[in-house]
Backbone as CSV, one residue per row, in Angstrom:
resi,resn,N_x,N_y,N_z,CA_x,CA_y,CA_z,C_x,C_y,C_z
1,MET,-71.304,147.570,-188.861,-70.705,146.210,-188.913,-69.847,146.177,-187.611
2,ASN,-70.034,145.046,-187.124,-69.187,144.666,-185.777,-67.786,144.101,-186.057
3,PHE,-66.771,145.236,-186.156,-65.614,144.875,-186.421,-64.880,143.980,-185.317
4,PHE,-65.352,143.986,-184.039,-64.694,143.232,-183.065,-65.545,141.973,-182.607
5,LYS,-66.130,141.179,-183.522,-66.768,140.019,-183.453,-65.461,138.958,-183.276
6,PRO,-65.514,138.371,-182.175,-64.330,137.217,-182.091,-64.299,136.403,-183.336
7,ASP,-62.922,135.894,-183.546,-62.743,135.214,-184.980,-62.642,134.040,-184.801
8,ALA,-63.366,133.242,-185.684,-63.241,131.752,-185.743,-62.559,131.280,-187.132
9,VAL,-62.596,132.377,-187.911,-61.834,132.041,-189.220,-61.049,133.378,-189.438
10,LYS,-60.284,133.401,-190.528,-59.622,134.564,-191.124,-60.384,135.697,-191.235
11,ILE,-59.923,136.910,-190.570,-60.803,138.012,-190.766,-60.797,138.723,-192.261
12,GLY,-61.881,139.374,-192.436,-61.956,140.069,-194.044,-61.374,141.278,-193.923
13,PHE,-60.944,141.799,-195.140,-60.376,143.084,-195.188,-61.113,144.197,-194.572
14,LYS,-62.337,144.289,-194.714,-63.199,145.289,-194.119,-63.137,145.392,-192.585
15,THR,-63.184,144.166,-192.016,-63.086,143.867,-190.514,-61.648,144.461,-190.041
16,TYR,-60.634,143.904,-190.829,-59.365,144.329,-190.483,-59.057,145.741,-190.597
17,LEU,-59.506,146.524,-191.615,-59.363,147.920,-191.882,-60.182,148.497,-190.627
18,GLY,-61.321,148.103,-190.318,-62.128,148.862,-189.248,-61.449,148.761,-187.938
19,ARG,-60.805,147.434,-187.619,-60.013,147.352,-186.416,-58.888,148.140,-186.336
20,ALA,-58.154,148.143,-187.305,-56.901,148.912,-187.515,-57.189,150.487,-187.279
21,GLY,-58.309,150.939,-187.915,-58.741,152.395,-187.764,-59.041,152.780,-186.257
22,ILE,-59.860,151.929,-185.459,-60.091,152.076,-184.066,-58.891,151.930,-183.156
23,LEU,-57.819,151.090,-183.618,-56.645,150.972,-182.747,-56.055,152.324,-183.090
24,PHE,-55.910,152.783,-184.243,-55.168,153.911,-184.661,-55.756,155.363,-184.022
25,LEU,-57.095,155.358,-183.710,-57.750,156.306,-183.075,-57.440,156.329,-181.550
26,LEU,-57.359,155.118,-180.970,-57.238,155.022,-179.637,-55.620,155.323,-179.373
27,LEU,-54.921,155.212,-180.124,-53.392,155.502,-180.042,-53.328,157.129,-180.138
28,VAL,-53.902,157.677,-181.049,-54.123,159.106,-180.990,-54.549,159.774,-179.909
29,ALA,-55.793,158.942,-179.472,-56.399,159.500,-178.014,-55.405,159.444,-176.901
30,MET,-54.558,158.504,-176.948,-53.766,158.231,-175.880,-52.557,159.460,-175.854
31,GLU,-52.091,159.805,-177.087,-51.202,160.901,-177.210,-51.827,162.284,-176.718
32,PHE,-53.195,162.417,-177.066,-53.977,163.638,-176.618,-54.193,163.718,-175.176
33,ALA,-54.216,162.493,-174.420,-54.527,162.559,-173.043,-53.303,162.915,-172.165
34,ASP,-52.287,163.115,-172.872,-50.951,163.565,-172.250,-51.109,165.297,-172.347
35,ILE,-51.802,165.878,-172.996,-51.834,167.397,-173.274,-52.031,168.059,-171.778
36,PRO,-52.982,167.846,-171.062,-53.040,168.446,-169.866,-51.752,168.320,-168.924
37,LEU,-50.970,167.245,-168.978,-49.773,167.210,-168.226,-48.721,168.043,-168.759
38,GLY,-48.555,168.067,-170.245,-47.654,168.845,-170.944,-47.879,170.384,-170.667
39,ILE,-49.140,170.828,-170.596,-49.379,172.343,-170.212,-48.885,172.442,-168.873
40,LEU,-49.232,171.612,-167.719,-49.005,171.684,-166.338,-47.270,171.839,-166.315
41,SER,-46.643,171.019,-166.991,-45.145,170.868,-166.892,-44.586,172.203,-167.507
42,GLU,-45.111,172.638,-168.610,-44.281,173.701,-169.291,-44.679,175.079,-169.179
43,PHE,-45.894,175.176,-168.352,-46.315,176.732,-168.062,-46.622,176.856,-166.592
44,LYS,-46.452,178.298,-166.215,-46.893,178.480,-164.889,-48.235,178.716,-164.570
45,VAL,-48.954,177.780,-163.857,-50.379,177.944,-163.688,-50.667,178.019,-161.980
46,ASN,-51.869,178.599,-161.736,-52.014,178.671,-160.399,-52.805,177.494,-159.746
47,LEU,-53.157,177.610,-158.573,-53.706,176.176,-157.927,-54.829,175.628,-158.628
48,VAL,-55.909,176.588,-158.914,-57.069,176.275,-159.560,-56.800,175.661,-160.957
49,GLN,-56.040,176.165,-161.732,-55.642,175.594,-163.016,-54.847,174.292,-162.707
50,THR,-54.015,174.158,-161.677,-53.302,172.827,-161.686,-54.363,171.754,-161.253
51,ILE,-55.527,172.006,-160.323,-56.480,171.141,-160.064,-57.174,170.687,-161.355
52,LEU,-57.446,171.728,-162.110,-58.521,171.380,-163.480,-57.713,170.638,-164.403
53,LEU,-56.287,170.888,-164.507,-55.592,170.228,-165.607,-55.214,168.552,-164.933
54,GLY,-55.122,168.504,-163.698,-55.017,167.159,-163.125,-56.151,166.383,-163.231
55,ILE,-57.322,167.036,-163.186,-58.710,166.270,-163.324,-58.902,165.861,-164.765
56,ALA,-58.460,166.657,-165.590,-58.467,166.436,-167.144,-57.673,165.416,-167.362
57,TYR,-56.468,165.306,-166.892,-55.347,164.440,-167.360,-55.996,163.044,-166.841
58,ILE,-56.543,162.879,-165.683,-57.001,161.694,-165.237,-58.227,161.190,-165.850
59,ALA,-59.169,162.088,-166.102,-60.273,161.785,-166.839,-60.021,161.383,-168.283
60,ALA,-59.076,162.041,-168.940,-58.690,161.654,-170.486,-58.145,160.262,-170.451
61,TRP,-57.129,159.968,-169.389,-56.593,158.595,-169.435,-57.530,157.547,-169.062
62,THR,-58.465,157.827,-168.226,-59.667,156.849,-167.931,-60.542,156.518,-169.053
63,ILE,-60.876,157.527,-169.748,-61.736,157.204,-170.903,-61.083,156.391,-172.046
64,VAL,-59.791,156.672,-172.201,-59.161,155.817,-173.255,-58.973,154.544,-172.925
65,ILE,-58.763,154.275,-171.496,-58.547,152.933,-171.106,-59.971,152.201,-170.965
66,LEU,-60.956,152.849,-170.636,-62.368,152.220,-170.837,-62.845,151.824,-172.129
67,LEU,-62.308,152.940,-173.104,-62.552,152.510,-174.476,-61.689,151.370,-174.969
68,GLY,-60.533,151.385,-174.612,-59.636,150.193,-175.094,-59.980,148.745,-174.439
69,TYR,-60.664,148.924,-173.178,-61.227,147.756,-172.593,-62.466,147.236,-173.226
70,TYR,-63.258,148.337,-173.564,-64.614,147.969,-174.172,-64.367,147.187,-175.405
71,TYR,-63.447,147.725,-176.346,-63.286,146.903,-177.597,-62.546,145.656,-177.352
72,TYR,-61.506,145.690,-176.355,-60.814,144.320,-176.201,-61.792,143.427,-175.726
73,GLN,-63.066,143.691,-174.924,-63.726,142.742,-174.262,-64.729,142.169,-175.522
74,LYS,-64.967,142.900,-176.523,-65.573,142.462,-177.670,-64.786,141.285,-178.536
75,LEU,-63.544,141.410,-178.304,-62.779,140.304,-178.899,-62.443,139.200,-178.107
76,TYR,-62.251,139.513,-176.695,-62.070,138.383,-175.832,-62.951,138.347,-174.804
77,LYS,-64.200,137.648,-175.025,-65.334,137.632,-174.296,-64.926,136.703,-172.855
78,LYS,-64.207,136.887,-172.298,-63.943,136.263,-170.791,-63.755,137.469,-169.829
79,PRO,-64.179,136.883,-168.524,-63.868,137.903,-167.429,-62.455,137.804,-167.010
80,LEU,-62.014,139.031,-166.274,-60.691,138.914,-165.829,-60.455,137.979,-164.456
81,HIS,-59.258,137.406,-164.405,-59.051,136.414,-163.321,-58.115,137.000,-162.253
82,ASN,-57.936,136.517,-161.179,-56.965,136.784,-160.372,-55.580,136.047,-160.855
83,LEU,-54.627,136.556,-160.623,-53.340,135.931,-160.960,-52.884,134.700,-160.158
84,ALA,-52.354,133.822,-160.820,-52.296,132.423,-160.222,-50.685,132.266,-159.924
85,LYS,-50.304,131.435,-159.165,-48.869,131.185,-159.025,-47.916,131.168,-160.143
86,ASN,-48.419,130.426,-161.146,-47.792,130.187,-162.394,-47.605,131.419,-163.136
87,ASP,-48.569,132.533,-162.955,-48.589,133.646,-163.536,-47.419,134.540,-162.953
88,TYR,-47.359,134.559,-161.680,-46.574,135.294,-161.063,-44.977,134.753,-161.322
89,ILE,-44.731,133.569,-161.392,-43.606,132.997,-161.870,-43.195,133.418,-163.368
90,LEU,-44.125,133.490,-164.214,-43.799,133.869,-165.501,-43.498,135.424,-165.597
91,ILE,-44.294,136.177,-164.668,-44.111,137.598,-164.866,-42.525,137.942,-164.138
92,VAL,-42.238,137.279,-163.236,-40.798,137.501,-162.697,-39.864,137.125,-163.611
93,THR,-39.995,135.801,-164.113,-39.047,135.385,-165.178,-38.734,136.301,-166.433
94,CYS,-40.035,136.652,-166.953,-39.990,137.542,-168.228,-39.390,139.050,-167.734
95,TYR,-39.628,139.354,-166.616,-38.914,140.701,-165.887,-37.472,140.358,-165.967
96,LEU,-36.965,139.518,-165.498,-35.549,139.201,-165.147,-34.891,139.047,-166.565
97,VAL,-35.415,138.363,-167.336,-34.781,138.173,-168.661,-34.803,139.415,-169.485
98,ALA,-35.957,140.053,-169.444,-35.904,141.636,-170.285,-34.974,142.529,-169.557
99,MET,-34.816,142.440,-168.203,-33.837,143.469,-167.600,-32.414,143.144,-168.045
100,ALA,-32.210,141.887,-168.061,-30.718,141.513,-168.455,-30.430,141.859,-169.981
101,LEU,-31.427,141.756,-170.839,-31.210,142.051,-172.212,-31.305,143.575,-172.263
102,GLU,-32.053,144.402,-171.551,-32.193,145.771,-171.614,-30.971,146.381,-171.199
103,HIS,-30.330,145.851,-169.994,-29.023,146.298,-169.300,-28.102,146.265,-170.404
104,GLY,-27.778,144.932,-170.938,-26.847,144.832,-172.081,-27.096,145.871,-172.979
105,LEU,-28.147,145.993,-173.537,-28.279,147.357,-174.678,-28.015,148.511,-174.145
106,SER,-28.335,148.818,-172.786,-27.933,150.059,-172.393,-26.463,150.396,-172.172
107,TYR,-25.652,149.407,-171.780,-24.386,149.559,-171.892,-23.819,149.870,-173.177
108,LEU,-24.392,148.986,-174.321,-23.965,149.324,-175.739,-24.371,150.589,-176.080
109,ASN,-25.529,151.073,-175.730,-26.016,152.589,-176.168,-25.151,153.527,-175.465
110,GLN,-24.552,153.205,-174.279,-23.590,154.173,-173.774,-22.341,154.076,-174.370
111,TRP,-21.854,153.085,-174.728,-20.523,152.774,-175.430,-20.659,153.473,-176.804
112,LEU,-21.864,153.226,-177.666,-21.624,153.553,-178.998,-22.138,155.053,-179.123
113,TYR,-23.158,155.501,-178.324,-23.809,156.878,-178.547,-23.524,157.790,-177.218
114,HIS,-22.819,157.240,-176.382,-22.705,158.067,-175.180,-23.863,158.574,-174.484
115,GLN,-24.972,157.665,-174.445,-26.124,158.081,-173.873,-26.557,157.138,-172.605
116,THR,-26.742,157.910,-171.560,-27.088,156.905,-170.349,-28.344,156.479,-170.134
117,GLU,-29.298,157.158,-170.730,-30.723,156.987,-170.886,-31.320,157.077,-172.186
118,THR,-32.501,156.622,-172.290,-33.238,156.918,-173.742,-33.765,158.118,-173.708
119,GLN,-34.232,158.754,-174.909,-34.814,159.845,-175.029,-36.048,159.982,-174.433
120,ASN,-36.809,158.765,-174.452,-38.245,158.713,-173.643,-38.174,158.904,-172.117
121,ASP,-36.766,158.269,-171.690,-36.599,158.466,-170.268,-36.219,159.891,-169.902
122,GLN,-35.549,160.503,-170.755,-35.210,161.896,-170.598,-36.385,162.832,-170.632
123,ALA,-37.406,162.577,-171.367,-38.585,163.266,-171.550,-39.444,163.091,-170.318
124,ILE,-39.627,161.961,-169.811,-40.175,161.633,-168.550,-39.652,162.300,-167.317
125,GLN,-38.200,162.151,-167.191,-37.628,162.717,-166.067,-37.808,164.473,-166.155
126,ALA,-37.840,165.018,-167.442,-38.071,166.497,-167.461,-39.300,166.880,-166.886
127,ILE,-40.309,166.015,-167.174,-41.664,166.292,-166.753,-41.738,166.219,-165.165
128,MET,-41.095,165.175,-164.652,-41.149,164.996,-163.166,-40.470,166.020,-162.403
129,ASP,-39.327,166.586,-163.238,-38.507,167.564,-162.575,-39.239,169.016,-162.583
130,SER,-40.233,169.322,-163.448,-40.933,170.361,-163.633,-41.610,170.971,-162.373
131,ASN,-42.346,170.455,-161.705,-43.045,170.870,-160.728,-43.732,169.468,-159.773
132,SER,-44.044,169.801,-158.617,-44.629,168.631,-157.765,-45.967,167.913,-158.293
133,ALA,-46.734,168.803,-158.773,-48.018,168.305,-159.532,-47.737,167.369,-160.669
134,SER,-46.837,167.728,-161.522,-46.652,166.998,-162.694,-45.763,165.845,-162.358
135,LEU,-44.844,165.792,-161.206,-44.386,164.567,-160.642,-45.296,163.464,-160.170
136,VAL,-46.321,163.914,-159.369,-47.442,162.922,-158.994,-48.079,162.253,-159.980
137,LEU,-48.582,163.354,-161.046,-49.410,162.746,-162.086,-48.628,161.746,-162.952
138,MET,-47.251,162.281,-163.308,-46.417,161.191,-164.197,-46.329,159.764,-163.479
139,VAL,-45.928,159.862,-162.091,-45.765,158.580,-161.334,-47.110,157.584,-161.631
140,ILE,-48.422,158.465,-161.445,-49.749,157.459,-161.569,-49.750,156.955,-162.904
141,SER,-49.269,157.963,-164.001,-49.412,157.508,-165.296,-48.400,156.306,-165.678
142,VAL,-47.043,156.568,-165.271,-46.171,155.600,-165.440,-46.453,154.136,-164.866
143,ILE,-46.898,154.128,-163.510,-47.068,152.775,-162.933,-48.519,152.320,-163.207
144,ILE,-49.543,153.152,-163.434,-50.981,152.723,-163.562,-51.584,153.006,-164.979
145,PHE,-51.570,154.115,-165.381,-52.420,154.366,-166.541,-51.611,153.863,-167.855
146,ALA,-50.431,153.981,-168.063,-49.670,153.572,-169.185,-49.626,151.915,-169.191
147,PRO,-49.341,151.250,-168.243,-49.259,149.832,-168.475,-50.742,149.399,-168.787
148,ILE,-51.673,149.715,-168.282,-53.149,149.319,-168.618,-53.497,149.577,-169.939
149,CYS,-53.345,150.879,-170.354,-53.721,151.366,-171.611,-52.875,150.688,-172.687
150,GLU,-51.430,150.655,-172.648,-50.594,150.232,-173.544,-50.815,148.798,-173.664
151,GLU,-51.104,147.983,-172.776,-51.332,146.507,-172.942,-52.595,146.133,-173.752
152,LEU,-53.731,146.901,-173.207,-54.921,146.892,-174.015,-54.908,146.989,-175.593
153,LEU,-54.012,148.149,-175.740,-53.822,148.558,-177.207,-52.704,147.601,-177.927
154,PHE,-51.493,147.653,-177.540,-50.405,146.953,-178.068,-50.355,145.417,-178.148
155,ARG,-51.161,144.999,-177.070,-51.235,143.473,-176.814,-52.581,143.030,-177.370
156,GLY,-53.469,143.468,-176.510,-54.945,143.043,-176.672,-55.405,143.448,-178.008
157,LEU,-55.737,144.527,-178.328,-56.321,144.801,-179.757,-55.258,144.537,-180.966
158,LEU,-53.954,144.773,-180.847,-53.183,144.575,-181.795,-52.927,143.030,-182.204
159,ILE,-52.693,142.171,-180.995,-52.358,140.800,-181.237,-53.639,140.131,-181.504
160,LYS,-54.604,140.455,-180.549,-55.898,139.649,-180.702,-56.657,140.167,-181.683
161,GLY,-56.752,141.364,-182.280,-57.482,142.034,-183.092,-56.916,141.962,-184.504
162,LEU,-55.687,142.167,-184.720,-55.089,142.345,-186.042,-54.224,141.249,-186.393
163,LEU,-53.722,140.497,-185.446,-52.724,139.437,-185.754,-53.247,138.133,-185.412
164,PRO,-54.569,137.884,-185.200,-55.150,136.562,-184.621,-54.651,135.364,-185.494
165,ASN,-54.249,135.344,-186.790,-53.881,134.279,-187.490,-52.389,134.295,-187.895
166,VAL,-51.721,135.193,-187.298,-50.299,135.329,-187.525,-49.552,134.352,-186.594
167,ASN,-48.491,133.672,-187.068,-47.627,132.968,-186.068,-47.185,133.772,-184.845
168,PRO,-47.610,132.992,-183.700,-47.422,133.861,-182.407,-45.948,134.403,-182.180
169,ASN,-44.952,133.752,-182.694,-43.685,134.324,-182.476,-43.595,135.539,-183.438
170,TYR,-43.945,135.586,-184.668,-44.191,136.882,-185.329,-45.016,137.931,-184.827
171,ALA,-46.154,137.568,-183.947,-47.107,138.333,-183.392,-46.384,139.221,-182.341
172,ILE,-45.550,138.323,-181.574,-44.716,139.008,-180.504,-43.861,139.896,-180.818
173,VAL,-43.024,139.584,-181.924,-41.934,140.619,-182.750,-42.794,141.849,-182.917
174,ILE,-43.767,141.680,-183.719,-44.658,143.002,-184.428,-45.005,143.655,-183.353
175,SER,-45.547,143.218,-182.128,-46.014,143.874,-181.186,-44.987,144.900,-180.403
176,GLY,-43.715,144.174,-180.265,-42.667,144.773,-179.732,-42.171,146.003,-180.464
177,LEU,-42.270,145.841,-181.746,-41.712,146.826,-182.659,-42.661,147.981,-182.756
178,VAL,-44.031,147.603,-182.782,-45.099,148.886,-182.809,-44.942,149.695,-181.378
179,PHE,-44.747,148.832,-180.319,-44.487,149.301,-179.082,-43.526,150.312,-178.996
180,SER,-42.398,149.897,-179.592,-41.127,150.666,-179.278,-41.332,151.947,-180.287
181,ALA,-41.980,151.622,-181.469,-42.084,152.912,-182.455,-43.054,153.977,-181.656
182,MET,-43.802,153.765,-180.777,-44.551,154.747,-180.194,-43.773,155.388,-179.031
183,HIS,-42.594,155.046,-178.858,-41.732,155.661,-177.661,-40.571,156.364,-178.284
184,GLN,-40.032,157.423,-177.641,-38.970,158.343,-178.280,-37.862,157.451,-178.268
185,SER,-37.176,157.342,-179.487,-35.740,156.800,-179.436,-34.816,157.595,-180.276
186,SER,-33.662,157.859,-179.944,-32.497,158.686,-180.640,-31.846,157.993,-181.521
187,ASN,-31.826,156.357,-181.330,-30.885,155.585,-182.169,-31.517,154.254,-182.203
188,VAL,-30.771,153.462,-182.917,-31.291,152.113,-183.071,-31.137,151.322,-181.640
189,ILE,-30.171,151.542,-181.020,-30.010,150.578,-179.616,-31.259,151.089,-178.909
190,SER,-31.440,152.324,-178.747,-32.624,152.851,-177.704,-33.872,152.254,-178.125
191,PHE,-34.131,152.017,-179.539,-35.312,151.562,-180.203,-35.440,150.099,-179.738
192,ALA,-34.222,149.488,-179.849,-34.064,147.886,-179.359,-34.641,147.827,-177.971
193,ILE,-34.173,148.689,-177.125,-34.519,148.559,-175.675,-35.905,148.498,-175.581
194,TYR,-36.761,149.384,-175.944,-38.125,149.328,-176.066,-38.712,148.241,-176.808
195,ALA,-38.134,147.780,-177.929,-38.756,146.693,-178.571,-38.452,145.287,-177.765
196,VAL,-37.361,145.082,-177.064,-37.183,143.987,-176.123,-38.308,144.156,-175.058
197,MET,-38.520,145.258,-174.449,-39.539,145.497,-173.474,-40.805,144.974,-173.949
198,GLY,-41.252,145.625,-175.096,-42.511,145.354,-175.520,-42.726,143.798,-176.002
199,MET,-41.520,143.013,-176.564,-41.642,141.598,-176.761,-41.919,140.870,-175.415
200,SER,-41.275,141.462,-174.311,-41.576,140.586,-173.156,-42.896,140.581,-172.652
201,PHE,-43.619,141.672,-172.814,-44.793,141.935,-172.538,-45.776,141.037,-173.371
202,ALA,-45.441,141.234,-174.816,-46.202,140.396,-175.691,-46.101,138.883,-175.223
203,TYR,-44.846,138.343,-175.101,-44.715,136.954,-174.792,-45.562,136.543,-173.638
204,ALA,-45.678,137.263,-172.619,-46.346,137.050,-171.391,-47.908,136.977,-171.715
205,TYR,-48.310,137.618,-172.645,-49.792,137.852,-173.117,-50.148,136.540,-173.996
206,VAL,-49.101,136.378,-174.962,-49.476,135.294,-175.882,-49.440,133.707,-174.976
207,LYS,-48.492,133.723,-174.038,-48.123,132.616,-173.305,-49.497,132.215,-172.487
208,THR,-49.969,133.182,-171.968,-51.170,132.814,-170.988,-52.586,133.105,-171.629
209,ASP,-52.502,134.170,-172.712,-53.855,134.591,-173.379,-54.592,135.428,-172.277
210,ARG,-53.831,136.111,-171.545,-54.555,136.769,-170.302,-53.979,138.130,-170.268
211,ILE,-54.788,139.409,-170.529,-54.150,140.539,-170.590,-53.725,140.966,-169.232
212,GLU,-54.301,140.584,-168.212,-54.190,140.881,-166.910,-52.511,140.530,-166.280
213,VAL,-52.147,139.408,-167.017,-50.811,139.033,-166.784,-49.698,140.005,-167.396
214,SER,-49.858,140.484,-168.665,-49.029,141.521,-169.317,-49.071,142.756,-168.574
215,ILE,-50.241,143.123,-168.209,-50.503,144.508,-167.438,-49.682,144.334,-166.219
216,ALA,-49.679,143.279,-165.405,-48.968,143.082,-164.257,-47.505,143.089,-164.420
217,LEU,-46.953,142.516,-165.588,-45.584,142.471,-165.825,-45.251,143.950,-166.173
218,HIS,-45.906,144.660,-167.060,-45.714,146.030,-167.361,-45.521,147.054,-166.140
219,MET,-46.605,146.710,-165.124,-46.708,147.643,-163.869,-45.401,147.193,-163.061
220,LEU,-45.159,145.946,-163.049,-43.679,145.690,-162.226,-42.712,146.303,-162.887
221,ASN,-42.338,146.233,-164.116,-41.468,146.813,-164.952,-41.362,148.492,-164.705
222,ASN,-42.445,149.089,-164.891,-42.427,150.585,-164.633,-42.188,150.859,-163.099
223,THR,-42.851,150.199,-162.339,-42.575,150.393,-160.858,-41.380,150.420,-160.341
224,VAL,-40.615,149.384,-160.804,-39.149,149.108,-160.195,-38.357,150.280,-160.758
225,ALA,-38.654,150.559,-162.202,-37.745,151.719,-162.852,-38.150,153.031,-162.071
226,THR,-39.323,153.379,-161.691,-39.624,154.559,-161.116,-39.047,154.601,-159.715
227,VAL,-39.077,153.472,-158.847,-38.485,153.518,-157.709,-36.948,153.625,-157.727
228,LEU,-36.230,152.804,-158.618,-34.726,153.140,-158.788,-34.417,154.621,-159.269
229,ASN,-35.367,155.120,-160.102,-35.126,156.558,-160.497,-35.260,157.508,-159.199
230,PHE,-36.065,157.259,-158.359,-36.050,158.240,-157.094,-34.868,157.908,-156.205
231,ILE,-34.452,156.605,-156.306,-33.188,156.315,-155.295,-31.937,156.914,-155.816
């Protein structure tokens, strides 16, 4: 049964269940793709092992991205396009609005819970600090792999595949909440930070109906955060 045939009418239960199952398996695969980096950052390994783990890490993420894109293209049978001027304006606008909200929530998080960064950011920083190889791979993941993969899954497959008949505003909120649930949060404020982030990506996707726009926004967000972290 072709679960990913583009919808003209409301999807049936079996189709919905099949799509949900595939999305779930891809989310699990995304978690497993991080295992080589976890080993590299936690254990002392020699040069050959470091190279092999690096190759395995890149290969695993590449496979998950290709599978996500494959199923997304079954739903959205349109070629990718170059970003237009309006796309760049939307990307910058969404980024600035999201950053303003996130900074406000961060101050609230610091005031209420005395936390200057989220649990997810702490985990990323710990991996970056472990060794040079982990640092390089994590930067590649944060700036390239994660934005592409997460947008294909949390925006493309979730919104286009599971929420095609849901009010767009509700779809944006649901996408943001699911996105946040997949990131480590120690309290409701840190959860809200990632939810706002996910909703900004979802808004860009719904507004343009183009996954490349939300990917570019996600990459911008992560790139700026990474650069500021180094500074």
